N, C-alpha and C positions, 0 to 999 in steps of 0.2 A: 253202421250200427246194427242193422238186421243180421248181417253175416256174423257179428260177434255174439249176438243173442241166439244164434242157431236156428233162426226161422226159415232159412233157405234149405237146410238139410236137417236130418234128424240125428246128427253126430252128437252123441251124448257129451263127449268130452268138450266139444266146442260150446255146447249149450251150458254145461256146468261152469266152464271158464267164463262164459259171459255172465253167469250168475255171480261168480266170485268177484269179478271186476265191478259189477254194478253195486255189490255190497260195500266194497271199499269206497267207492265214490259217495255212497249214501252216508257212510259213517263219517267221512270227512266233512260232508256238508252239515251233518248233525252237530259235529263239534263246533264248527264256525257259528252255527245258529245259536248255540247255547253259550257262546262267549267264553272259551276256555282260558287257561292261565296266560296273562300277558308276558311278553319278553322282558327280561331285566333291563333297566336303563338307569343312567346316572342323572342326578339333578343338582345343579349348582345353586348355592345360596350364600350371600354375604351377610354377616352379622349387621353390618351397616354399609350402605353404598355411597355414603358421602362423609366428608370431613371438612368442617369450617375452621380455618386457622384464625379467624377473627382479624383484629388489627395487628399487623406485624410489620417487619421492616424489609425494605429493599436490600439485597445483598446476602440474605440467608439462604440456606438449603432447608426447605420445610419438609419434614419427614413425618410419615404416618404409616401405621401397620394396619391393614385390613385383614379380616379373617374370612377365608373362603371355606365353605362346608360342602361336602357331598352328601346330600340327604337321600340319594337314590340307592339302588341296590346293585349297581355295576360300577366299574372303575370310571372316574371322571378324568378325561384327558384334556389338558390345557394345550391347545394348538399354538397359540401365540397371544401376545398382548400388544395392542396398538395404542401409542401414546400421542397426546397433543405435544406440540413443540414446547420444550421447557419442562416436560414431565418425564420422569424416568424411573426405572426399576432400581431399587436401593438394596440389592442383594439377590441371591439365587432363591429359587423356589422349585419344589419337585414337580415334574410335568404331569404326574398322575396322582390323583387323590382317591384312595380306596373308599368304598362305600362306608358311610357312617363316620368318616374321618374328616379332619379339618387341617388347614395349613395357614401360616401367617404369610401375607403378601406385603412386602415392604415397598412403598412407593415414596417418591419425593418430587418436590417442585423446586426448580431452580429460579429463585426470586431475584437474581442479581440485576436483571434488567426490567423488573416489573415495577410499575408505578401505578397506584390506584387499585381498584377492584380487579379481581381476576377469577377465572374459572378454568381449571385444567381437568381433563378426563383421561382415564385409562380404560380401554375396552378389552375385556377378557373373552377370547374366542375358545369355545370348548365343544365337546361332543354331546352336550346336553340337548336332546331332541326338542325339548320345550323352550329352552332359552340358550340358543347358541351364542348370543352376545350379551355379556353382562357389563354395564357401564358403571364405573366408579368415578365420583366427582370430588374434586378438592377445590375449595373456594377460600377467599380471604381478601384482605385489602392491605397493600404495602405503601409505606411512606419512607422517606429518607431518614436514616438513623442519625445523620449529621447534617445540620443546616449551615450553609455558607451565606454570609450576608456582607457584601454582595456575592454573587456566585462566582465571581472572578476578580482578579486584580487588574483593572484596566486604567491606563493612563491617557487614552485617547491620542490626539494628535499633538505632538511636541515640536514647536518650530523655533524656540529660542535656545535650544541646546542645553538648558539647565536641568539639573537633577530633579526628579519628582519622587514623592513618597505617597503611599496609600496603604490602607489596612483592610483585612478581611476578618470578619467575626466568625468564629467556629463554635457552633452550639450543639451540645449533645441532646438529642431528642428522645433517647431511650431512658429507662428507669435505672439502668446500671451506671455506675461511675466509669469514667474513661480517662485515659492518659493519651497525650499526643506527643509525638516526637518528630523532629525535622531531620530529613535525610541529609541535606546539605544546606549550609547557610549562604551559599552563593553559587552563581554560574557565570558564564561569560557576560551576561547582560544585566543581572540583578543581584542584589543582596537580600537575604531573608532573615527575619528574626521572629521567633515564636515566643509569645508571652502568655503565661497562665493567668487568666483573669479571675475565674472562680473554680477552685479545685474540683475536678471530676465533671464539670458542667460546661465551662466556657474557656476558650483560648482566643488569642488574637495573632494573626500573621501580619507582620509589618514587612512591606516590600519597598525597596528603593532602587531606582535606576542607577546604573553605573555610568560614569562619565569618563571620557567623552562619548557621547551618544553616537551610534553608527546609524547610517541612513537605511531606511526600509522598515519592514514589519518586524518588530522585536518580540517574537513569540517565544514563550518559555513555559515551564511547568514546575511549580514548587511541589515536591512530593513529601507527604507526611504519612507517618504510620500511627494507627490508633490501636487501642486494646480491645476494640469492639469486634465481635465476630462478624457482624453485618458489614463492617467498614474497616477492614484491616489496612487498606491503602486509601489515602485521601489526596488525590491530585488536585491542585489549584492552578487554573490557567492564568497566565500572566501575559499581558501584551501591551504594546504601545506602537505608535506609528510615527516615525520621523521622516517627513516628506523630503524629497530632494529640494534643494534651494530653488530650482525652477521646476515647477510642477504643472503637468497637463492632465486634466481630468475630462473624459476617461483617457487611459493610457493607450487605448487602441479603439478604433471604430469598427463596429460589426454591423453589416447591412444584410438584411434578409432578401435573398434573390427574388422571392415571390412578390414582396412589396415593391421592389424596384421595377417589376414588370407592368405596373399600373399604367394603362394607356392615357389616363387623364391627369393624374397628379404625380408630381415628382416625389423625391424622398430627401429628407434633410436630417442633419445631426448637428448638435451644438457642443462645443468644447470650451473649457475654461482654462486659460493660462494664468498661473499665479506665481508671483515672486515671493517666496517665503524668507528671503534674506533681508538684511537691514539696509541695503543700498538699492537705489532704483535700477531696474532693468527694463529697457523698452523693447517692444516687439517691432522690428524693422520691416519684416515682410513675411507673408504666409503664402505658400504655393503648393499645388498638387500636380503630379505628373499625368494629368488628364484634363484637356481643355474643355471637356463636356461638363466637368464638375465646377460649379461656381463657389468661390471662396470669398466671404466677407468678414471683416473684423471690426470691432468697436472697443475702445478703451472703457473700462469700468472705473478704475483708478489708475491714472497715468503713472507708468513706472512700476505698478504693483499687480494689476490684474486686467485681463483682456478677454473678450468674448469672441469666439471663432465659430462661424456657421458654414457648413458644407451643404450644398444643394445639388442633387442629381436630377437630371431631366426625366420626363416620363419615358418608360420603356428602356431605361438605362440597363446595360449589361456590364456588371463588374467582372473583369477578367479573373481567371482562376487564381492567379498569384496576387490579386488585389492591386492597390495603389498605395502611394506613400505621400503623406502630408509633411511638408518641410516648413518649420518655423525658424526664421532668422532673427537673432537678437543682437543687442550691442554689448552682450556679456563676453568678456575675454575667455572665460573658461568653457562656456557652453554657447558658442556662436550659432550653432544649429541644433535643433531638436527634431527628430523624425517620429511621426506617428503612423503606424500601419492602418490601412483601411482594408478590411477583409470581408469575405462572404461568411455569413452565419452558417453553421453546419446544419445539414438536414437532420431530422429526428433519428436518433440511434447512432449518430456519428459524433465523435469528439471534436471540439473546436481546434483550430490550428494553433491558437495562441491562448495563453492564460489570462487571468484578470489584469496582469500588469502589462500585457501586450507582448510578452516574450513568448517564443515558441514553446508549445506545450511539450513536456518531457515526462518520463515515467514517474519521477518523484511527485509530480502534480496529480497523478492518477490514483494514488493510494487513497482508499476510502470511497472511490467511485466505482460504478459498474464497469466491468471489463468491456473494452470495445468489441464490436461485432467481429467474430472470426469463425472460420470453419476449416478444420484440418482433418486429414484421414491418416491413421497410423499405418505402418507397413503391414499390419495384420488385417487392414481393411475396416478398422473400428473408427467411428467418427468421434471427433473431439471438437466441440464448439460451445457456444453460449448455452444451448439447449441441454447440454450434458453436464453442466457444472453442478446442478442441484443434487446429483447422485453421490458426490464425494468431494472432499477437500482436494483441490487440484494444484499440482506444482508443474508449471510450465518452465522448462529449462532451455532458454535460447542460447545456442552456441554456434560458433563458426569453426568448421573443420580445418585441420592442417596446422593448428597452432598449439604449442606446448601448454600454454596456460589454459586454453579451452579443454584440452584433453585431460589435464590433471584435475580440472574442476569436474569433468564428467565422471571421473573415478570417485571423487568425493560424493557426488550426487548419487551414484550407485550404492555407495556404502550407506547413505541415509535410507535409500529404498529398502535395503536388506533389513534394516532395523525397524522401519515403520510401514513397510508394504502391506502388512496384515492388519493394519489399524484403520482401514477405511480411507486411505489416502491414495490418490492417483498420481503416478510419477510419469511425466511425459517429456521427453527430449525433443526439442524443436530445432532442426538443423537449418541454419541460415546460409546464404551464399556469401562466401568470403571474397573480398576484392583482391586479395593478394595470394590466395592459394587456389588450386584447382583440384578438388577432390570429388570424384564422381559419387553418385548415390550408392552404387554397388560397393565401391571401395569403403565408403563410410560404414555401411552395414557390416562389412567384413571386419573392420577395425573394432567395432563395438562388440561383435560376436567373439573375436579373439580375446577381448578384454573381459568377456563374460558379463557384459552389461545387459540386464534384463528389463530395464525401463522401456516403456513404449517409445517409439521413434516416429516422428513426422518430418517431412521435408516441406519447408515453407518456400514454395516456388516464387521467385521474385522478391522474397523478403517482405511480402505484403503484411503478414501478421506481425512481424517484428516492428515494422513501421507504425502499424496501428496501435501498438503498445508503447510507441514513442521511446524506444530503446536507444541508448547512447553508445553502449559498448557491449561486446560479447566476451565472455558469457554473462548473461543476466538471468537469474532465477526469479520468477514471479509467482507469488502465492495468491490463489483465488479461492475464496470461501464458497460454501454451498449456495449462498445468495447471489453469487456471481460478482461479488465485490472484491477488488484488489486489496489484500491485507498488507502486503509489503513486497519488497524486492531486494535482491542481493547481487551486487555487481562485482565482477572480477573473480579472481581465484585467490582470495585472501587466506592466510594461514588459519584463521579461526572460522572459516566458512562453515564447516560441519557443526561446530559448537553453537554458532549463532542460529543456524537454521533449525537444529534440533530443539533448542530452547524455545524458539518461536513455535514449532510444531507442538511442543508440550503444552504451551499456553492455549493454542487453538483447539487442541483436542479436549480441553476442559470446557469448551463452549464459549470461551472468552474471545474477544477480538484484540488484535495487537494494538489497534487504535485506542482501545479502552484501557489497556494495561501499560502503565509507565515502564514496567519491566520489559514488556514486549517491544516497546519502542526502542529501548536500549539495545535489544538483540538485533533489530533490523538496522538501526543506525550504526554505521561502522565507527568504532572507537578510533581515536588517533593512535598511530603506531608508537612503539616505545621510543623511537628516535626523537619524537617531539619533546621539547624541553631540554634536550641534550645538545652538546656541541656537534655541529655538522661534521660528517666524515671528511677526511682530507681528500680533496679532489682537484684536478686541473682540467679545464675545458679548453680545447683548441678552437679559437674563434676565427682562424684563418688569417692569412697575410701576416704571419708571425705573431699574432696577438693571442694571449691566453687570459683565462680568468681562473684564479685559484680561490680556495676557500677563504684564505686570509684577506683577499681583496674585498670581501663583503663588509669589512670594517670601514671601508671608505664610502659606503652608501647608506641611505636611510633604511633601506631594506633591499633584499635581493629575491627575485622571483625566478625560479627555474621552472620552465614549462616543458615537461617531458612529453614528446609527441611522436607519432609515427606519421611522417609528412605525407605518405601515400595512402593514408586511411581516412575515411570520411569524417569521423568524429573529430579528429585532430584538425582537419581542414576547416571544419566549421568553427572551431575554437580559436584558431590562430588570429583571425582578424579582430576578435574581441580583445585578445591579449595585446595586439598591436595598438588598439585604441587606448587601452589602459596604460601602456608604456608611454604614449604621447601625453596622456593626461597627468601622469605622475612624474614626468621628467623633472618638473620644477621642484618636486619634493625629494629629489635625489634617489629615486627608486630604480634599481637596475633590473631589467627584464632580459632573460636569455632563453631562447627556444633550444631544447636539447633533443635532437632527432634520434629516435631509437629504431631498432630493427624488428620488424614483425614479418615473418616469412622470408622472402628473398631480400638480401642485403643490398642497400643502395650504395653506389659509389659517391664520393664527395661531389663529383660533378653533377650527378643526378640529384643529389640533395640540394645543391646550389640552384639548379634549374627549378626544382619544385618550390623552393622558397621565393625565387624571383617571380614565379607565376602568381603567388599569393601576396606579392608586393610587400614582403617582409622588410622592415627597416630596422627593427630591433636586432640585437646581436643573436647569433645562433651558432650552435656547435653540432658537429656530426659525431655521434657516439655509436659506430657500427656494431660494436660487440656488446652494447648495453652495459658497459662496465660502470659508468657513472650511475645509471639507473639502478643497478644492482646494489650499489653502495647505499642508496636511499630506499632500497627494497620496494621499488616501483614495479607493480605487476600489471598495470593496465594503462592505456593511453587514450586521451591525454590525462596527465596528473600534474598538479601544481605543487611545488615545494616552496614555502616562504621561509627565508632565513633572515634573522634580525642582524642588526649592525654588530652585535657582540658574537656573531657566528653561531648563535643558537638556532636550531630548527624550530620555527614558530608553529608551523602547520603543514600537513600533507593532505591534499584534496584531489582525489580522483573525481574528475568533473568534466563538463563540456557546456558549451553555449550558455544557457540561461543561468546555470548554477555558478559559473565563473563570474558572471556579472554581479551576482549577489555576494560572492565570496571576496572578490578583490577589494572593494572599498573598505569593508569592515576589518578584514584581516591585515591589510597593509597599514591602514591607519593605526590599528592596535599594535602592530609590530614596530612601527616607527616610534610610537609613544612609550612602549615598554622596554625598548633596548637602549637605555642610557648607561653610559659608562660611569664609574664612580667619579671621574673627573668632571663629568657633566652635571653632577648633582650639587 
């Protein structure tokens, strides 16, 4: 400082320079001290920061326009707007508000799932130095626009096989008049009738069960349309339960491994065996394949109900595959009943079996959280449960080296090109095929040559595919941002693209496929055009000079063709179930035929015979090495069941495996037998 002031030398120039510099500093300080003119700045203000919609109705889109003003003297820049879930921007707005100007900001609340009071906020982030965040609030209270009394059409447990009727009252809770229409007056299980009770205010839905009743849970949905904006679709749940003639509750036993480890006390379960028929059935014996587990029984009503108790000793270790309880009866049709005893899954894992004791499969996972999984794409990007919240995710599980899988991949890619920019993540998950040997490098080349740009993962050991309980490949699984499975699409069906895109359109509106009857229709594969028509002309070679032709179906109560790939795991799992059904329905004149198809390398007749012998097949089977018969029925995945009535009409086509076959066979065969009467029989 002294050198600048010129105190070391008498150099005038330096001294004067020092004076000039000092003057500048003093002037600046003086200006600050006197508080000179402030810099221009924006200021955000809303005419109102809240909107109360009052009492309104669930199902509406509640809209309101806020007015934002810039009361400052510089441009106000809106950086972004953060919304609560269910609150959204209802139109564009300019990102810059000039000083002294105002803009309308249109916001809306999606009230389709709101019941009761609600508060939704939108926070405007701007460059206002005094108020960088402005919160706008929307409040109200929602109630249902239509009241159902009762809320469903339930018949409870039906054991006498007789038809039942019930009604549901439909009340309009709004002030506007409404009209209601019924989409269909019947389905496979029920008939529906809509009655107007009080015009514009009240209707009644009459529901009646169809006979003969089929065994199992008879779940359906009566879909109605209304003229109310808040409730354009009105689905009414309908259900009944027709128990098996011989019923065991629970249908499977689940033991917690942690409780079994108790060093002081054992663990026990009680089951109830009930005869729902009109003739006595006695329980002859009950055993379990483990001598450590004690089994005791006691009759409650002889010939009608019995109590069974299982007791495990302290520190008992249940094997990973569990044990099986076997009940022996004096019933001719059901001489033995088997009940699985399994480990309860640890937290975060899915159980091995469903509520009925059957192996859990992908169709039972819809509406549940996706199982735990962790994959890495070829680009090194993770895809697992933790990543699902960022986007609607499509996991397309496929097996390489198969034409149907490759064709489906191309369809999946076409969907990605249309929807990839709409916040959806498309991921192909490559599974290991049992009958083709395609390396990872080769699969990448194949997809690159086909210009497929979806993400690609390799599921080593098929662990993720198994965790999703998949039955066939390809299978597309849709998982929403909450990590819940919305639906799945099996195989390479002709309408694959149409069904998937319609489902995506529903999901992109914020609705769930489970909440939308139309969405359910997209996921659920409609029966092919061949159903209801005369079966195509065919001849099956059953070996040893025996054949089965289409016209031979007229000699049987019904004919079931089970199209399988005998060297593929899903078919192997299904064949024993079909064998059991063939034995059970032999007395009713139902003909079962396994029809082996080729997937990958073709099997010789001798190889097919050997594979069938290993599976202890006693029903008839045919070898169709060129898939000629399968193509006649347009079968595109294996296993697939085709049911043909006695009048040679195709009654149903069911791509299925394991547990779904067990549920399909009784209902469809019984219905096929009863519906296929010739004129001479009437």
